[in-house]
NUTI-50252 format. One record per atom (N, C-alpha, C): residue number from 1; residue in one letter; chain; atom name; x, y, z. Coordinates in Angstrom, 2 decimals. Layout:
N
NODE  pos  code  unit  site        u        v        w
NODE  NUM     A     A    CA        X        Y        Z
...
// end
This chain:
115
NODE  pos  code  unit  site        u        v        w
NODE    1     M     A     N    -7.43    21.17    37.12
NODE    1     M     A    CA    -8.19    20.40    36.41
NODE    1     M     A     C    -7.39    19.56    35.34
NODE    2     N     A     N    -7.66    18.32    35.33
NODE    2     N     A    CA    -6.99    17.56    34.22
NODE    2     N     A     C    -7.65    17.34    33.15
NODE    3     S     A     N    -6.94    17.07    31.94
NODE    3     S     A    CA    -7.65    16.88    30.88
NODE    3     S     A     C    -7.04    15.56    29.97
NODE    4     I     A     N    -7.80    15.00    29.46
NODE    4     I     A    CA    -7.38    13.65    28.67
NODE    4     I     A     C    -7.29    13.86    27.25
NODE    5     D     A     N    -6.30    13.70    26.64
NODE    5     D     A    CA    -6.24    13.45    25.04
NODE    5     D     A     C    -7.39    12.64    24.41
NODE    6     T     A     N    -8.14    13.26    23.59
NODE    6     T     A    CA    -9.04    12.14    23.06
NODE    6     T     A     C    -8.25    11.46    21.73
NODE    7     P     A     N    -8.69    10.25    21.57
NODE    7     P     A    CA    -7.83     9.49    20.57
NODE    7     P     A     C    -8.20    10.21    19.24
NODE    8     A     A     N    -6.95    10.30    18.49
NODE    8     A     A    CA    -7.02    10.95    17.03
NODE    8     A     A     C    -7.80     9.91    16.10
NODE    9     D     A     N    -8.68    10.63    15.26
NODE    9     D     A    CA    -9.27     9.86    14.24
NODE    9     D     A     C    -8.37     9.08    13.62
NODE   10     S     A     N    -8.66     7.76    13.24
NODE   10     S     A    CA    -7.79     7.01    12.49
NODE   10     S     A     C    -8.45     6.60    11.19
NODE   11     T     A     N    -7.61     6.11    10.07
NODE   11     T     A    CA    -8.18     5.67     8.87
NODE   11     T     A     C    -8.85     4.37     9.07
NODE   12     H     A     N   -10.08     4.09     8.56
NODE   12     H     A    CA   -10.61     2.76     8.75
NODE   12     H     A     C   -10.55     2.20     7.24
NODE   13     I     A     N    -9.54     1.26     7.21
NODE   13     I     A    CA    -9.46     0.40     5.90
NODE   13     I     A     C    -8.93    -0.95     5.98
NODE   14     S     A     N    -9.59    -1.74     4.98
NODE   14     S     A    CA    -9.17    -3.23     4.95
NODE   14     S     A     C    -8.44    -3.55     3.59
NODE   15     V     A     N    -7.01    -3.97     3.80
NODE   15     V     A    CA    -6.47    -4.20     2.52
NODE   15     V     A     C    -6.00    -5.57     2.65
NODE   16     E     A     N    -5.85    -6.21     1.40
NODE   16     E     A    CA    -5.26    -7.50     1.15
NODE   16     E     A     C    -3.85    -7.31     0.17
NODE   17     E     A     N    -3.04    -7.98     0.68
NODE   17     E     A    CA    -1.84    -7.84    -0.17
NODE   17     E     A     C    -1.30    -9.29    -0.65
NODE   18     W     A     N    -0.78    -9.45    -1.82
NODE   18     W     A    CA    -0.15   -10.87    -2.13
NODE   18     W     A     C     0.99   -10.39    -3.21
NODE   19     V     A     N     2.01   -11.31    -3.27
NODE   19     V     A    CA     3.07   -10.99    -4.06
NODE   19     V     A     C     3.22   -12.05    -5.11
NODE   20     D     A     N     3.35   -11.79    -6.44
NODE   20     D     A    CA     3.52   -12.78    -7.50
NODE   20     D     A     C     5.08   -12.90    -7.79
NODE   21     A     A     N     5.90   -13.35    -7.12
NODE   21     A     A    CA     7.26   -13.29    -7.29
NODE   21     A     A     C     7.90   -13.60    -8.82
NODE   22     P     A     N     7.20   -14.61    -9.52
NODE   22     P     A    CA     7.55   -14.96   -10.78
NODE   22     P     A     C     7.33   -13.66   -11.89
NODE   23     S     A     N     6.40   -12.77   -11.58
NODE   23     S     A    CA     6.12   -11.54   -12.51
NODE   23     S     A     C     6.58   -10.29   -11.82
NODE   24     N     A     N     7.33   -10.45   -10.63
NODE   24     N     A    CA     7.69    -9.39    -9.87
NODE   24     N     A     C     6.80    -8.41    -9.61
NODE   25     T     A     N     5.40    -8.72    -9.18
NODE   25     T     A    CA     4.35    -7.78    -8.95
NODE   25     T     A     C     3.83    -7.94    -7.71
NODE   26     I     A     N     3.51    -6.86    -7.07
NODE   26     I     A    CA     3.00    -6.75    -5.72
NODE   26     I     A     C     1.63    -6.12    -6.06
NODE   27     Y     A     N     0.50    -6.70    -5.38
NODE   27     Y     A    CA    -0.91    -6.57    -5.55
NODE   27     Y     A     C    -1.48    -6.09    -4.17
NODE   28     L     A     N    -2.16    -4.76    -4.29
NODE   28     L     A    CA    -2.85    -4.37    -2.95
NODE   28     L     A     C    -4.12    -4.24    -3.35
NODE   29     R     A     N    -5.25    -4.82    -2.60
NODE   29     R     A    CA    -6.59    -4.72    -3.08
NODE   29     R     A     C    -7.25    -3.99    -1.87
NODE   30     H     A     N    -8.13    -3.10    -2.10
NODE   30     H     A    CA    -8.94    -2.34    -1.03
NODE   30     H     A     C   -10.18    -3.15    -0.81
NODE   31     V     A     N   -10.39    -3.81     0.42
NODE   31     V     A    CA   -11.27    -4.73     0.51
NODE   31     V     A     C   -12.43    -4.37     1.68
NODE   32     G     A     N   -12.40    -3.01     1.96
NODE   32     G     A    CA   -13.20    -2.55     2.99
NODE   32     G     A     C   -12.78    -1.21     3.65
NODE   33     G     A     N   -13.85    -0.60     4.11
NODE   33     G     A    CA   -13.60     0.66     4.85
NODE   33     G     A     C   -13.68     1.85     3.97
NODE   34     E     A     N   -13.11     2.82     4.38
NODE   34     E     A    CA   -13.20     4.21     3.78
NODE   34     E     A     C   -12.36     4.38     2.53
NODE   35     P     A     N   -12.78     5.22     1.56
NODE   35     P     A    CA   -11.92     5.34     0.40
NODE   35     P     A     C   -10.82     6.29     1.12
NODE   36     I     A     N    -9.62     6.24     0.38
NODE   36     I     A    CA    -8.45     7.00     0.67
NODE   36     I     A     C    -8.07     7.66    -0.41
NODE   37     Y     A     N    -7.91     9.08    -0.12
NODE   37     Y     A    CA    -7.45     9.95    -1.28
NODE   37     Y     A     C    -5.97     9.50    -1.51
NODE   38     T     A     N    -5.66     9.53    -2.91
NODE   38     T     A    CA    -4.23     9.04    -3.14
NODE   38     T     A     C    -3.31    10.17    -2.79
NODE   39     K     A     N    -3.70    11.33    -2.96
NODE   39     K     A    CA    -2.62    12.56    -2.35
NODE   39     K     A     C    -2.20    12.29    -0.97
NODE   40     D     A     N    -3.07    11.37    -0.06
NODE   40     D     A    CA    -2.64    11.39     1.34
NODE   40     D     A     C    -1.98     9.77     1.36
NODE   41     L     A     N    -1.52     9.25     0.34
NODE   41     L     A    CA    -1.04     7.90     0.73
NODE   41     L     A     C     0.25     7.64    -0.15
NODE   42     K     A     N     1.12     7.23     0.56
NODE   42     K     A    CA     2.26     6.49    -0.21
NODE   42     K     A     C     2.59     5.12     0.27
NODE   43     I     A     N     3.34     4.46    -0.56
NODE   43     I     A    CA     3.59     3.01    -0.07
NODE   43     I     A     C     5.25     2.78    -0.18
NODE   44     N     A     N     5.63     2.27     0.84
NODE   44     N     A    CA     7.04     1.88     1.19
NODE   44     N     A     C     7.14     0.48     0.89
NODE   45     V     A     N     8.02     0.09     0.11
NODE   45     V     A    CA     8.40    -1.27    -0.26
NODE   45     V     A     C     9.66    -1.56     0.07
NODE   46     N     A     N     9.84    -2.59     0.81
NODE   46     N     A    CA    11.25    -3.10     1.24
NODE   46     N     A     C    11.57    -4.32     0.68
NODE   47     I     A     N    12.53    -4.40    -0.25
NODE   47     I     A    CA    13.00    -5.92    -0.91
NODE   47     I     A     C    14.37    -6.23    -0.59
NODE   48     D     A     N    14.55    -7.20     0.23
NODE   48     D     A    CA    15.62    -7.84     0.61
NODE   48     D     A     C    16.42    -6.56     1.37
NODE   49     G     A     N    15.88    -5.76     2.15
NODE   49     G     A    CA    16.50    -4.70     2.95
NODE   49     G     A     C    16.72    -3.53     2.23
NODE   50     E     A     N    16.17    -3.25     0.93
NODE   50     E     A    CA    16.30    -2.02     0.28
NODE   50     E     A     C    14.98    -1.53     0.18
NODE   51     T     A     N    15.08    -0.20     0.52
NODE   51     T     A    CA    13.63     0.40     0.74
NODE   51     T     A     C    13.24     1.31    -0.48
NODE   52     H     A     N    12.04     1.16    -1.18
NODE   52     H     A    CA    11.80     1.86    -2.26
NODE   52     H     A     C    10.36     2.58    -1.93
NODE   53     V     A     N    10.07     3.81    -2.40
NODE   53     V     A    CA     8.80     4.61    -2.24
NODE   53     V     A     C     7.98     4.51    -3.56
NODE   54     Y     A     N     6.60     4.21    -3.50
NODE   54     Y     A    CA     5.59     4.35    -4.52
NODE   54     Y     A     C     4.82     5.64    -3.93
NODE   55     S     A     N     5.00     6.57    -4.67
NODE   55     S     A    CA     4.34     7.92    -4.52
NODE   55     S     A     C     2.97     8.17    -4.67
NODE   56     S     A     N     2.30     9.17    -4.04
NODE   56     S     A    CA     0.95     9.29    -4.23
NODE   56     S     A     C     0.50     9.43    -5.78
NODE   57     A     A     N     1.52    10.30    -6.42
NODE   57     A     A    CA     1.30    10.35    -8.06
NODE   57     A     A     C     1.46     9.09    -8.72
NODE   58     N     A     N     2.29     8.13    -8.37
NODE   58     N     A    CA     2.34     6.84    -8.88
NODE   58     N     A     C     0.95     6.07    -8.58
NODE   59     I     A     N     0.38     6.06    -7.48
NODE   59     I     A    CA    -0.70     5.63    -6.96
NODE   59     I     A     C    -2.02     5.95    -7.77
NODE   60     S     A     N    -1.90     7.29    -7.91
NODE   60     S     A    CA    -3.09     7.85    -8.67
NODE   60     S     A     C    -3.05     7.42   -10.11
NODE   61     E     A     N    -2.01     7.41   -10.80
NODE   61     E     A    CA    -1.67     6.99   -12.12
NODE   61     E     A     C    -1.95     5.63   -12.36
NODE   62     N     A     N    -1.42     4.49   -11.13
NODE   62     N     A    CA    -1.92     3.21   -11.27
NODE   62     N     A     C    -3.45     2.76   -11.29
NODE   63     L     A     N    -4.25     3.85   -10.61
NODE   63     L     A    CA    -5.63     3.69   -10.35
NODE   63     L     A     C    -6.34     4.47   -11.59
NODE   64     G     A     N    -5.57     4.73   -12.72
NODE   64     G     A    CA    -6.39     5.31   -14.09
NODE   64     G     A     C    -6.43     6.89   -13.63
NODE   65     G     A     N    -5.64     7.48   -12.76
NODE   65     G     A    CA    -5.86     8.84   -12.62
NODE   65     G     A     C    -6.94     9.14   -11.62
NODE   66     K     A     N    -7.54     8.24   -10.96
NODE   66     K     A    CA    -8.41     8.47    -9.85
NODE   66     K     A     C    -7.88     9.29    -8.74
NODE   67     S     A     N    -8.53    10.05    -8.06
NODE   67     S     A    CA    -7.98    10.74    -6.81
NODE   67     S     A     C    -8.36    10.10    -5.40
NODE   68     F     A     N    -8.91     8.91    -5.64
NODE   68     F     A    CA    -9.02     8.18    -4.40
NODE   68     F     A     C    -8.85     6.66    -4.68
NODE   69     W     A     N    -8.55     5.83    -3.52
NODE   69     W     A    CA    -8.49     4.31    -3.61
NODE   69     W     A     C    -9.85     3.88    -3.01
NODE   70     E     A     N   -10.58     3.11    -3.50
NODE   70     E     A    CA   -11.94     2.65    -2.90
NODE   70     E     A     C   -11.96     1.22    -3.09
NODE   71     L     A     N   -13.08     0.73    -2.50
NODE   71     L     A    CA   -13.48    -0.68    -2.47
NODE   71     L     A     C   -13.35    -1.35    -3.85
NODE   72     A     A     N   -12.58    -2.53    -3.72
NODE   72     A     A    CA   -12.25    -3.05    -4.96
NODE   72     A     A     C   -11.23    -2.89    -5.98
NODE   73     D     A     N   -10.68    -1.69    -5.77
NODE   73     D     A    CA    -9.52    -1.33    -6.43
NODE   73     D     A     C    -8.29    -1.94    -6.00
NODE   74     V     A     N    -7.59    -2.35    -7.09
NODE   74     V     A    CA    -6.29    -3.04    -7.09
NODE   74     V     A     C    -5.02    -2.15    -7.46
NODE   75     I     A     N    -4.19    -2.08    -6.60
NODE   75     I     A    CA    -2.90    -1.34    -7.05
NODE   75     I     A     C    -1.93    -2.48    -7.25
NODE   76     E     A     N    -1.36    -2.40    -8.61
NODE   76     E     A    CA    -0.34    -3.52    -8.99
NODE   76     E     A     C     1.01    -2.60    -9.19
NODE   77     I     A     N     2.03    -3.09    -8.44
NODE   77     I     A    CA     3.34    -2.58    -8.65
NODE   77     I     A     C     4.20    -3.64    -9.20
NODE   78     N     A     N     4.63    -3.20   -10.48
NODE   78     N     A    CA     5.79    -4.16   -10.89
NODE   78     N     A     C     7.05    -3.78   -10.52
NODE   79     T     A     N     7.62    -4.41    -9.52
NODE   79     T     A    CA     9.20    -3.85    -9.02
NODE   79     T     A     C    10.09    -3.78    -9.99
NODE   80     S     A     N    10.10    -4.71   -10.93
NODE   80     S     A    CA    11.28    -4.74   -11.92
NODE   80     S     A     C    11.06    -3.34   -12.87
NODE   81     K     A     N     9.72    -2.96   -13.23
NODE   81     K     A    CA     9.58    -1.85   -14.04
NODE   81     K     A     C     9.81    -0.60   -13.28
NODE   82     E     A     N     9.44    -0.50   -11.94
NODE   82     E     A    CA     9.48     0.63   -11.35
NODE   82     E     A     C    10.83     1.00   -10.47
NODE   83     W     A     N    11.54     0.03   -10.10
NODE   83     W     A    CA    12.88     0.16    -9.49
NODE   83     W     A     C    14.02    -0.79   -10.23
NODE   84     G     A     N    13.67    -1.59   -11.06
NODE   84     G     A    CA    14.64    -2.46   -11.57
NODE   84     G     A     C    15.17    -3.57   -10.58
NODE   85     R     A     N    14.11    -4.02    -9.70
NODE   85     R     A    CA    14.29    -5.00    -8.72
NODE   85     R     A     C    13.54    -6.34    -9.04
NODE   86     S     A     N    13.84    -7.34    -8.97
NODE   86     S     A    CA    13.07    -8.69    -9.08
NODE   86     S     A     C    12.77    -9.10    -7.56
NODE   87     V     A     N    11.75    -9.83    -7.55
NODE   87     V     A    CA    11.29   -10.31    -6.25
NODE   87     V     A     C    11.79   -11.69    -6.11
NODE   88     P     A     N    12.89   -12.25    -5.51
NODE   88     P     A    CA    13.24   -13.45    -5.26
NODE   88     P     A     C    12.38   -14.34    -4.45
NODE   89     D     A     N    11.71   -14.01    -3.70
NODE   89     D     A    CA    10.78   -14.59    -2.93
NODE   89     D     A     C     9.54   -13.77    -2.10
NODE   90     E     A     N     8.43   -14.08    -2.08
NODE   90     E     A    CA     7.54   -13.16    -1.44
NODE   90     E     A     C     7.88   -12.99    -0.03
NODE   91     D     A     N     8.48   -13.90     0.65
NODE   91     D     A    CA     9.05   -13.59     2.15
NODE   91     D     A     C    10.00   -12.37     2.35
NODE   92     N     A     N    10.70   -12.00     1.24
NODE   92     N     A    CA    11.66   -11.07     1.28
NODE   92     N     A     C    11.03    -9.66     0.96
NODE   93     V     A     N     9.72    -9.40     0.93
NODE   93     V     A    CA     9.13    -8.44     0.60
NODE   93     V     A     C     8.29    -7.75     1.66
NODE   94     D     A     N     8.42    -6.35     2.16
NODE   94     D     A    CA     7.58    -5.84     3.11
NODE   94     D     A     C     7.14    -4.70     2.53
NODE   95     V     A     N     5.74    -4.46     2.78
NODE   95     V     A    CA     4.99    -3.36     2.23
NODE   95     V     A     C     4.27    -2.75     3.48
NODE   96     K     A     N     4.44    -1.27     3.32
NODE   96     K     A    CA     3.81    -0.48     4.31
NODE   96     K     A     C     2.96     0.65     3.54
NODE   97     L     A     N     1.71     0.75     4.09
NODE   97     L     A    CA     0.88     1.76     3.49
NODE   97     L     A     C     0.94     2.87     4.42
NODE   98     I     A     N     1.24     3.91     3.99
NODE   98     I     A    CA     1.42     5.32     4.89
NODE   98     I     A     C     0.43     6.36     4.42
NODE   99     D     A     N    -0.43     6.61     5.53
NODE   99     D     A    CA    -1.54     7.74     5.43
NODE   99     D     A     C    -0.62     8.96     5.72
NODE  100     T     A     N    -0.06     9.88     4.81
NODE  100     T     A    CA     0.79    10.81     4.85
NODE  100     T     A     C     0.16    12.08     5.71
NODE  101     E     A     N    -1.16    12.18     5.65
NODE  101     E     A    CA    -1.90    13.20     6.39
NODE  101     E     A     C    -1.91    12.96     7.92
NODE  102     S     A     N    -2.04    11.65     8.35
NODE  102     S     A    CA    -2.03    11.34     9.93
NODE  102     S     A     C    -0.75    10.78    10.23
NODE  103     R     A     N     0.04    10.31     9.29
NODE  103     R     A    CA     1.43     9.70     9.52
NODE  103     R     A     C     1.32     8.33    10.15
NODE  104     E     A     N    -0.01     7.64     9.68
NODE  104     E     A    CA    -0.31     6.41    10.33
NODE  104     E     A     C     0.20     5.26     9.31
NODE  105     V     A     N     0.52     4.24     9.84
NODE  105     V     A    CA     0.79     3.02     8.93
NODE  105     V     A     C    -0.59     2.40     8.91
NODE  106     L     A     N    -1.07     2.05     7.70
NODE  106     L     A    CA    -2.54     1.51     7.60
NODE  106     L     A     C    -2.29    -0.08     7.73
NODE  107     P     A     N    -3.28    -0.74     8.37
NODE  107     P     A    CA    -3.32    -2.17     8.46
NODE  107     P     A     C    -3.47    -2.90     7.04
NODE  108     K     A     N    -2.95    -4.17     6.88
NODE  108     K     A    CA    -3.19    -4.99     5.71
NODE  108     K     A     C    -3.03    -6.27     6.16
NODE  109     C     A     N    -3.56    -7.29     5.45
NODE  109     C     A    CA    -3.25    -8.71     5.69
NODE  109     C     A     C    -2.49    -9.29     4.49
NODE  110     R     A     N    -1.79   -10.13     4.55
NODE  110     R     A    CA    -1.03   -10.88     3.77
NODE  110     R     A     C    -1.57   -12.18     3.22
NODE  111     I     A     N    -1.77   -12.23     1.94
NODE  111     I     A    CA    -2.40   -13.58     1.52
NODE  111     I     A     C    -1.57   -14.23     0.51
NODE  112     S     A     N    -1.62   -15.42     0.34
NODE  112     S     A    CA    -0.39   -15.76    -0.75
NODE  112     S     A     C    -0.96   -16.62    -1.83
NODE  113     F     A     N    -1.75   -15.96    -2.80
NODE  113     F     A    CA    -2.20   -16.56    -4.07
NODE  113     F     A     C    -1.84   -15.48    -5.07
NODE  114     S     A     N    -1.78   -15.85    -6.32
NODE  114     S     A    CA    -1.48   -15.02    -7.60
NODE  114     S     A     C    -2.95   -14.68    -8.13
NODE  115     P     A     N    -3.23   -13.36    -8.45
NODE  115     P     A    CA    -4.29   -13.21    -9.00
NODE  115     P     A     C    -4.82   -13.97   -10.34
// end
């Protein structure tokens, strides 16, 4: 008898990302889907080939101590304050949202406007 693995549950979320290079700030807005527990989330930010990690503790603090990231919440990462890195151009920034529980990279769309 053969068995087929069933697909693993995946996280359903929709996120918008935009970068304001003059202020060295990355914005991530939760625009749909399920709330994400901050303890299960980390953000990898690559600036000009150098990778930095924004931890679950940083995310929770950024959201005012909340234990989850939900619809309309915005995470603001100032790269200058966090890692001493400026953002020369938004095209030189790559952001990955990682669900640490499932080890899944969460989808997001990139938009190019400043808040």
